[in-house]
C-alpha positions as CSV (number, residue, x, y, z in Angstrom):
1,M,17.8,-15.0,-43.2
2,K,18.8,-12.1,-40.9
3,V,16.4,-9.7,-42.8
4,D,13.5,-12.0,-42.2
5,R,14.2,-12.4,-38.5
6,T,14.5,-8.6,-38.1
7,A,11.2,-8.2,-39.8
8,R,9.6,-10.7,-37.4
9,M,11.0,-8.8,-34.4
10,M,9.8,-5.5,-35.7
11,R,6.2,-6.9,-35.9
12,L,6.5,-7.5,-32.1
13,H,6.4,-3.7,-31.5
14,A,2.7,-3.5,-31.7
15,R,-0.5,-4.5,-29.8
16,C,1.0,-7.9,-29.0
17,I,3.5,-6.3,-26.6
18,L,0.7,-5.2,-24.4
19,Y,-1.1,-8.5,-24.7
20,F,2.0,-10.5,-23.9
21,N,2.9,-8.3,-20.9
22,A,-0.6,-8.6,-19.5
23,V,-0.5,-12.4,-19.6
24,R,3.0,-12.4,-18.1
25,D,1.9,-10.1,-15.2
26,N,-1.4,-11.9,-14.4
27,G,-0.4,-15.5,-15.3
28,S,-3.9,-15.9,-16.7
29,I,-5.5,-15.3,-20.2
30,R,-8.9,-14.6,-18.6
31,E,-7.6,-12.0,-16.1
32,A,-5.4,-10.3,-18.7
33,A,-8.3,-10.1,-21.2
34,R,-10.5,-8.6,-18.5
35,Q,-7.9,-5.9,-17.8
36,L,-7.4,-5.2,-21.5
37,N,-11.1,-5.2,-22.2
38,V,-10.8,-7.8,-24.9
39,T,-12.2,-11.3,-25.2
40,P,-10.1,-14.2,-24.0
41,S,-10.2,-15.8,-27.5
42,A,-8.8,-12.6,-29.1
43,L,-6.0,-12.6,-26.6
44,T,-5.3,-16.3,-27.1
45,R,-5.1,-15.7,-30.9
46,Q,-2.6,-12.8,-30.4
47,I,-0.4,-14.9,-28.2
48,A,-0.6,-17.8,-30.7
49,Q,0.4,-15.4,-33.5
50,M,3.4,-14.3,-31.5
51,E,4.5,-17.9,-30.9
52,D,4.1,-18.6,-34.6
53,E,6.2,-15.6,-35.5
54,I,8.9,-16.5,-33.1
55,G,8.7,-20.2,-33.8
56,S,8.5,-21.4,-30.2
57,P,6.0,-21.4,-27.3
58,L,6.2,-18.4,-25.0
59,F,4.1,-19.9,-22.2
60,D,3.6,-23.3,-20.6
61,R,-0.2,-23.8,-20.2
62,L,-0.4,-25.2,-16.7
63,P,-3.4,-26.0,-14.5
64,G,-2.3,-23.1,-12.2
65,G,-2.0,-20.6,-15.0
66,M,0.4,-19.4,-17.7
67,K,4.1,-19.7,-17.0
68,L,6.9,-18.3,-19.1
69,T,9.0,-20.7,-21.1
70,A,12.8,-20.1,-21.5
71,V,12.0,-18.4,-24.8
72,G,9.3,-16.4,-23.1
73,E,11.9,-15.1,-20.5
74,I,14.1,-13.9,-23.4
75,V,11.1,-12.1,-25.1
76,T,10.3,-10.6,-21.7
77,R,13.6,-8.9,-21.4
78,H,13.2,-7.5,-24.9
79,I,9.7,-6.3,-24.3
80,V,10.6,-4.6,-20.9
81,T,13.4,-2.7,-22.7
82,V,11.0,-1.6,-25.5
83,M,8.4,-0.4,-23.0
84,Q,10.9,1.5,-20.9
85,D,12.4,3.0,-24.0
86,A,9.0,4.2,-25.1
87,A,8.4,5.8,-21.8
88,R,11.8,7.4,-21.8
89,T,11.2,8.8,-25.3
90,D,7.9,10.2,-24.3
91,D,9.5,11.9,-21.3
92,Q,12.2,13.4,-23.4
93,I,9.8,14.8,-26.0
94,A,7.5,16.1,-23.3
95,A,10.5,17.8,-21.5
96,L,11.7,19.4,-24.7
97,S,8.3,20.6,-25.4
98,G,8.0,22.1,-21.9
99,L,4.9,20.1,-21.2
100,R,6.0,18.4,-18.0
101,G,9.1,17.1,-16.2
102,G,8.4,13.4,-16.4
103,G,8.3,11.1,-13.5
104,V,10.5,8.5,-11.8
105,S,9.9,5.6,-9.4
106,L,12.4,4.2,-7.0
107,M,12.6,1.3,-4.6
108,A,15.0,1.3,-1.6
109,V,15.8,-1.2,1.2
110,E,14.2,-0.4,4.5
111,G,17.5,0.8,6.1
112,V,17.6,4.0,3.9
113,A,13.9,4.8,4.0
114,G,14.5,7.2,6.8
115,D,17.2,9.8,6.5
116,L,18.5,9.3,3.0
117,L,15.2,8.7,1.2
118,S,13.4,11.6,3.0
119,R,16.4,13.9,2.3
120,L,16.5,12.8,-1.4
121,L,12.8,13.1,-2.1
122,S,12.5,16.4,-0.3
123,R,15.3,17.8,-2.4
124,M,13.8,16.5,-5.6
125,A,10.4,17.9,-4.7
126,R,11.8,21.4,-4.0
127,T,14.2,21.5,-7.0
128,Y,12.0,19.8,-9.6
129,P,8.4,20.4,-8.5
130,D,7.1,19.2,-11.9
131,V,8.7,15.8,-11.7
132,A,6.3,13.1,-10.4
133,L,7.8,10.8,-7.8
134,W,6.9,7.3,-6.6
135,A,8.8,5.5,-3.8
136,E,8.5,2.3,-1.9
137,T,10.7,-0.1,0.2
138,G,11.6,-3.6,-0.7
139,S,14.1,-6.4,-0.1
140,P,17.3,-6.6,-2.2
141,D,15.7,-9.5,-4.2
142,A,12.5,-7.4,-4.7
143,I,14.6,-4.5,-6.0
144,I,16.4,-6.7,-8.5
145,T,13.1,-8.1,-9.7
146,A,11.4,-4.7,-10.0
147,L,14.3,-3.2,-11.9
148,G,14.6,-6.2,-14.2
149,G,10.8,-6.2,-14.8
150,G,10.7,-2.5,-15.5
151,T,8.3,-1.7,-12.6
152,T,10.8,0.7,-11.0
153,D,13.4,3.0,-12.4
154,V,15.9,3.2,-9.6
155,G,17.0,0.7,-6.9
156,I,18.9,1.6,-3.8
157,A,20.4,-1.2,-1.7
158,F,23.4,-2.3,0.4
159,S,26.1,-4.5,-1.0
160,L,23.9,-5.7,-3.8
161,E,25.2,-8.3,-6.2
162,P,23.2,-7.2,-9.3
163,P,22.7,-9.4,-12.5
164,D,24.3,-8.3,-15.8
165,E,21.2,-6.3,-16.9
166,L,21.6,-3.8,-14.1
167,R,24.1,-1.0,-13.9
168,Q,25.4,0.8,-10.8
169,V,25.3,4.6,-11.2
170,A,26.4,5.7,-7.7
171,V,27.9,4.1,-4.6
172,A,29.0,5.2,-1.1
173,H,30.7,3.3,1.7
174,F,29.5,3.3,5.3
175,P,30.9,1.7,8.5
176,V,29.0,-1.0,10.3
177,G,28.7,-0.5,14.0
178,V,27.0,-1.8,17.1
179,V,23.6,-0.6,18.0
180,M,22.7,-0.2,21.6
181,R,20.8,1.8,24.2
182,P,22.5,4.9,25.5
183,D,22.7,3.3,29.0
184,H,24.6,0.2,27.7
185,P,28.2,-0.3,29.2
186,L,29.7,0.0,25.7
187,A,27.8,3.1,24.6
188,T,30.5,5.6,25.5
189,R,33.2,3.8,23.5
190,R,34.7,5.3,20.3
191,A,34.9,1.8,18.8
192,V,34.1,-1.7,19.9
193,G,35.6,-5.1,18.9
194,V,33.4,-8.0,17.9
195,E,34.8,-10.1,20.7
196,E,33.4,-7.6,23.2
197,C,30.0,-7.7,21.7
198,V,29.6,-11.5,22.0
199,A,29.5,-11.2,25.8
200,Y,26.0,-9.8,25.3
201,K,22.7,-11.1,23.8
202,L,22.6,-10.4,20.1
203,I,19.9,-9.5,17.5
204,L,21.4,-10.6,14.1
205,P,20.4,-9.8,10.5
206,S,18.8,-12.7,8.6
207,D,20.2,-13.9,5.4
208,S,17.6,-11.9,3.5
209,L,19.8,-8.8,4.3
210,S,23.2,-8.1,2.7
211,L,24.4,-7.1,6.2
212,H,24.3,-10.9,7.0
213,R,27.1,-11.4,4.5
214,V,29.1,-8.6,6.1
215,M,28.7,-9.8,9.7
216,D,29.0,-13.6,9.2
217,P,32.8,-13.7,8.7
218,M,33.4,-11.5,11.7
219,L,31.0,-13.6,14.0
220,R,32.0,-17.0,12.7
221,P,35.0,-17.4,15.1
222,W,32.7,-16.8,18.1
223,R,29.8,-19.0,17.0
224,D,30.0,-21.3,20.0
225,R,29.7,-18.2,22.3
226,L,26.9,-16.4,20.6
227,E,23.6,-15.9,22.4
228,V,21.2,-15.0,19.6
229,V,17.8,-13.9,20.8
230,L,16.5,-13.1,17.3
231,E,17.4,-13.2,13.6
232,T,15.2,-10.9,11.4
233,G,15.2,-9.1,8.1
234,S,13.3,-6.1,9.6
235,I,15.4,-3.1,10.6
236,E,12.5,-1.5,12.3
237,L,11.9,-4.5,14.4
238,T,15.6,-4.7,15.2
239,N,15.7,-1.1,16.4
240,R,12.6,-1.6,18.6
241,M,14.1,-4.7,20.2
242,V,17.4,-2.9,20.9
243,A,15.6,0.1,22.3
244,G,13.7,-2.3,24.5
245,G,16.9,-3.6,26.0
246,V,16.7,-7.1,24.4
247,G,20.2,-7.2,23.0
248,L,22.8,-5.6,20.7
249,A,22.5,-5.4,16.9
250,F,24.8,-4.5,14.0
251,Q,23.9,-1.9,11.4
252,S,25.2,1.1,9.5
253,R,24.3,4.5,10.9
254,L,22.0,5.2,8.0
255,A,19.3,3.1,9.5
256,L,19.4,4.9,12.8
257,E,19.6,8.7,12.2
258,F,16.1,9.4,13.7
259,E,16.7,7.2,16.7
260,I,20.1,8.8,17.4
261,E,18.7,12.3,17.1
262,R,16.0,11.4,19.6
263,G,18.6,9.9,21.9
264,T,16.9,6.4,22.0
265,L,19.8,4.5,20.4
266,V,23.6,4.8,20.0
267,H,25.8,3.6,17.2
268,V,29.4,2.7,17.9
269,P,31.7,1.7,15.0
270,L,33.1,-1.8,15.0
271,D,36.9,-2.0,15.3
272,D,37.4,-4.2,12.2
273,P,38.4,-3.2,8.7
274,R,35.8,-5.6,7.3
275,A,33.0,-3.8,9.0
276,T,31.8,-1.7,6.1
277,T,28.9,-1.8,3.7
278,D,28.4,-0.3,0.2
279,L,25.2,1.5,-0.6
280,G,24.7,1.4,-4.3
281,V,22.2,3.0,-6.7
282,Y,21.1,0.8,-9.7
283,V,19.2,1.2,-12.9
284,R,18.3,-1.2,-15.7
285,D,21.2,-1.1,-18.2
286,A,20.1,1.1,-21.2
287,R,21.8,3.3,-23.8
288,W,20.4,6.5,-22.3
289,L,18.3,7.8,-19.4
290,P,15.3,10.1,-19.4
291,P,15.8,13.7,-18.1
292,A,13.8,13.1,-14.8
293,L,15.9,10.0,-14.0
294,E,19.1,11.8,-14.7
295,M,18.0,14.5,-12.3
296,L,17.3,12.0,-9.6
297,I,20.7,10.3,-10.1
298,V,22.5,13.6,-9.7
299,E,20.5,14.3,-6.5
300,V,21.1,10.8,-5.0
301,R,24.9,11.1,-5.7
302,D,24.9,14.4,-3.8
303,A,22.9,13.1,-0.9
304,L,25.2,10.0,-0.6
305,H,28.3,12.1,-0.7
306,E,26.9,14.3,2.2
307,L,26.0,11.2,4.3
308,E,29.3,9.5,3.5
309,T,31.2,12.6,4.7
310,V,29.3,12.7,7.9
311,A,29.9,8.9,8.5
312,R,33.6,9.3,8.2
313,R,33.9,12.0,10.9
């Protein structure tokens, strides 16, 4: 009966949530028990009780550790939502009580860690000094995993193809251009065609970057003429290689602001309507957002609008 199943699910909102999550994170009963300061047998009994309540195994017991079953994956999504909602509720109550401003964590791709992220976090720190901030960089796949697993609140990535449980809350569009040294023959051009670039050695984005999907259709007709010296998912390495005169690369201007200001690199837009990339801001889909996270989203929208306006000039 529906009432019986609802009652079973309500019983999950207790100590077993912490136990289940610890086993999921560590892949081990023993390590999870050590972190929770309980005995492995007590933890094993709690997991077994959850499986009895749900009527299906949650973990496969393998020689290499505990691995989630298909049912365990479903329960994980439920538990992550419950834990995030609990944190959000605590933040809202604390904010209303004037106790603190809460906290938010974000993960961004390496290409925005310079200008955008420093601008955004500086503004947040000045405007909302009582909001605790955590930030780190990661690949698009790592961002999706962190958002889905509840280990970060906000993800910022280029041309991300998010799963259904994520929601885009802001987006801006930036032209992709050619990155080169200031003394390169193409550096004084207002725009450059792809066919002009293939006459030089190239440093291309690996398929771990969304930029690979943007550039591949434009480069495909010239594949037999390309001289690729390196494919990499590291923007920092790409910029260093270009500055060293190894070859040309393709990026949005966002990843280059510091280098452009120092005069070590030049960004020339590609003369192709397909040469654009979307920078999106994503959260885990939920009914409501805590105050601190809403503040961050407002600030990131403003920062994106400013950078997008500059990029269009």
